N, C-alpha and C positions, 0 to 999 in steps of 0.2 A: 908575660904574654897574657894578654886578654883571652878568655875562652872563645870569643866569635873570630878572633884572629887566625886561630889554628885553622879555620876553614879555607882560608886564602893564601896558605902558604905552600909552596912547591912541594915542600918534603912531605907534607900530609897527604897530597894527592898521589905522589910517587907511591907512598905506601900503601894507600887505598888501592893503586892498580896492581900491585905486588901481590896484595890479599887476596884480591878477585881472580887473579890469574887461574889458580887451580879450580875455583869455582866456574870458571866460564868453561872449562872443560867438562866438568861434572854435569852442569846444567845443560849444554848441548847434549852431552850423552844420554840422560834422562829423557830430554826432548826427544830425541830420536826414538828411542825404546817406546815411549807414550804415545808420539803420533802413530805409530804403529799398532798401538792397542794393548801394548804390554808395560805393566809397572814393575821395576827393576829396582825392588828394595835391597838387592845385593851391593848398591853401591858402595856404603861404607866399606864393607869388606873388599871390593874391588879397589877402592882408593888404597886400603892398605897394602893389599898384594903388590898393586903398581908401584907403590913407593919403594916396598923392599926390594922387588925384582929389577928396578931399573937401576936402584942404586947397588945392589949386589954385583949386576951385570958391568957397571963402570969400575967396581972395586976390583973385579977380577981381571981386568983389562981391556974391556971393550971401550970404544969411543963415546960421549955424552949421547949423540944421537943413535947410536947402537942401543944404549941404555933405554932411551924412549921407546924404540921399537920393541926391546924385550918386553916392558911394561905394558904396550899395546898389545902385544901378542898373548901376554897373561891374563889382560881383561877380557880379551875375546875369547878364552878358555872358558873361563867363568861365565861370561855372556852365553855360551854354547850350550854349557850345563844348564843355565837358568832356562833358555829358551827350549831346550830340548825337554824339560820338564812340564813347561806351561804351555806350549804352543802345540805339539801333536798331540801330548797326553791330556792337555786340559786341566793341571794340577792347579791348586791356589797359587796365584802369582804373589800374595802375601807370604805365605808360608815357604815357598821356594825362594823367595829374596832374602827373607830373614835366614834362611839356612846357607845361602850362598854366602851371605854376609860373615856367618859364623865359621863357616869353612875356610873361607879366604883369609879371614882375620888369623884363624888358628895356624893355618898352613904358613903364613908368613911369619908367625912368631915362632914356629917349630923350625922352620928353614934356616930363620936366623940364628937359634940358639944351637942348631945340629952344626951349622957352618963355623961358628963362634962360640964355643962351648966355654971358653976360658976368658973372654972379653969383658973386661968390667964396664968400658967406655966404647960406643960405637966408632970404628975406625972413620976417617976422614976421606972425602973424595975431592977432586978439583971440580966444583960446579961449574954452570953456564956463569958467565961473567957479564955484568952489564954492558951493552953495546951503545958506545956515544955515536949517533948519527951524524955526519959532517952536516955543519949550518943548522940542521934542524933542532940538534940539542943544545945550540948557543942561543935558541930563542928564550927570552925572559919569559919565566912562569912554566910556560909550555914545555921547554927544552929539558930542564931536570925532571918534571912531573911525569911526562909521555915519551921523551925521546931517549932515555938512560936506563931503559929495561934490558931484560936478558931475551935471549932468542926466543925461549918458550913463550914468554909473554906475548911477543908477537905473533908466534905460530897461535895461540888462544885467539888473538884478533881475527888472522886470516881464516882460521876454522869457522869462526861466526859468518863470515861471507859465503865460504864454501858451503855450508849447511844451509844457509837460506838461499843460496843459487838452486842446489840441488833440491830442495823442498817446492820452491816455487817456479823454477824455470827448466826443469826436467821432466821428462815422463816417469823417471823412476820416482821423483819427488812427488808426482800426481799419485802414483801408485802405492806410495808409502801412506799418504794422507788420506787415501781411499781406504785402504786396508784397516786404519784405525778408526773409520767411521762407518764403513758398511762392507765387511768384507764379502759378503755374499755377492755384492756386483763387482768386485775384482776377480771372484772365482767365475764369473758369468763371463767375463773377458777373457777366459783362458789363462788368467796368471796365477801364480801359485801362492795362497796366501800364506802357507807354512815358510814357504821360501822368503817371502818379503818380511815375514815376522821375524823369523830366525835371523836373516841377515841384518836387520836393523838392530836387534838386541845386542848380535856380536860386535857391529860398528860402535853403537854406543857404549857398549862396556869397554872397548879400545880407549875410547876419548876419556871415560870416568878414569882408566888407570893410568893415562897420561897425567890426568890432573892429581893424582897420588905422586906420579914420578916428579913432578914439578917441585912438590915439599922436599924431596930428598936431594935433589939435583940442581935446583935452582934459589929455593928460599931458604933452604939449609945444605949441609955438604955430608949430613950422615943419616942414617934410620935408627929411629929410636920408638919404644912402645908408646902409644897414645898420641902419636903426634897428628894422626888424621882428626882428632878431637871434634867429632860430629859434623864435619864438613860435607859428608856424604847425605845426611839428613837435611842440612841447610839445602843442599841442590834440589831435593825433591821438592821442598816448598817454594823455592826460587823458579821451578818449572811451572808450577799453578801461577806465581806471580806474574811470570812472563807470559801467560796465557798462550803457552806452547809457540811462542814465537821466537826465533833467534835474535832478532834486534832487542826486543825486551829481556830477553835472558842476558845479555850484556848489560843492559841498564841493571838489572836487579843484582847482579854479581858485582858491579861497581858499587851500588848503594850499599850493600852489605859490607864491601870492603872499606868502604867510607865510614860506616857505623862502628866497624872494627877498629879501625885506624884513629878513628876520634876517641873511643873510650880509652886507648893505650895512653894518648896525650892527656885526655882529661884528667887521669890519674895522678898524673905530674902537677897538674895546677891545684886541684881540690882533693886529692887523695887522703888529706891528713884529716878530713872532716867527714868521711863516709868508708864504709868497709868495702875492700876491694872486690868483694864478690857483687855488689851493686854494679860496678862498673863492667865486669866481666858479662853480666846477663844484659847489660843495655843494646847491643846490637841485635841479639835474640828478641828481644821485646819490641824493638823497634820494627824487626823483620815481620814478627807476628801481626802488629798492628798494619803494617804495609799489605801484608797477604790478606787479611781480613777486609781491607777496604777493596782490594783489586780482585779477589777471588769470587765475590758476589756475581760479576760480571763476565766471568772467564768463559769461553767456548770450547769446553773441554772436548776431546775425540770421543765420538759417541759409543765406539766400541771399547773403549778403555776398560781391561779387567773382564772383558765378555770373552770366553772361550769359544773357539769357533772350531767346527768338526766338518769334514769334506761330507757333502751331500745333504747338510742340512738346510733346512729352509727357514 
């Protein structure tokens, strides 16, 4: 197959959508946090904790959607910890986020080893299965690429619309955007800056954890160490690429998914001539280039990373 022909195959775009799905959850979660003025670098650990919690919940007997709920609650708990340290206390968002990543990752691995001390290979679960949508899944090219995905992928697409609607069509969204730009004006309106920021971080962290759960409950069928593999950090970069807009967040996630799917197929075509590491770094290099091009014009939240205390002017 010619290299350029890879880009026009349904299987390629189906893989790109699958790869992008957990990133969509992560970017939306980071976007909500940062729109409210809080950087959440705990995303990598929250991804890991969500992946482990969702998988283990299903493994012990909960239904798949029950596992998704457990993952979301787990992410919300770590989000509450991060928000508690950074919002009312005003501690460094960078340090707190890194601490949450280390804590969440370590707790996930510790819990796994404690629950399964003698297991050499991770137990398997029955993950979400691809849904074939009648009529739509039979459309040439688009059918196999878009309409043969799992329910979690469709949930990710739905959440893009939900987040966009809340941010731009509701009073809550207006308040969240305002608290990330000018928290003093929100306080002057009698709204709670602390409450809005804490709620945003908890909700955003819950979405991040669902992104992790996608890995163990849709992309794979087990939990193993290192499976998150930097996806959380990619989501932080994609949030800037998206200029903190849900529609662009979806585009950025799909773009990275396409880059990653392309490098896998490129290895089979020309892998004999170049080291495999060249292909593995390709999506990250292309993402950095795209980020540099777009970030210079990004309209970031003005109060991002700026702590706010009641009564200050």
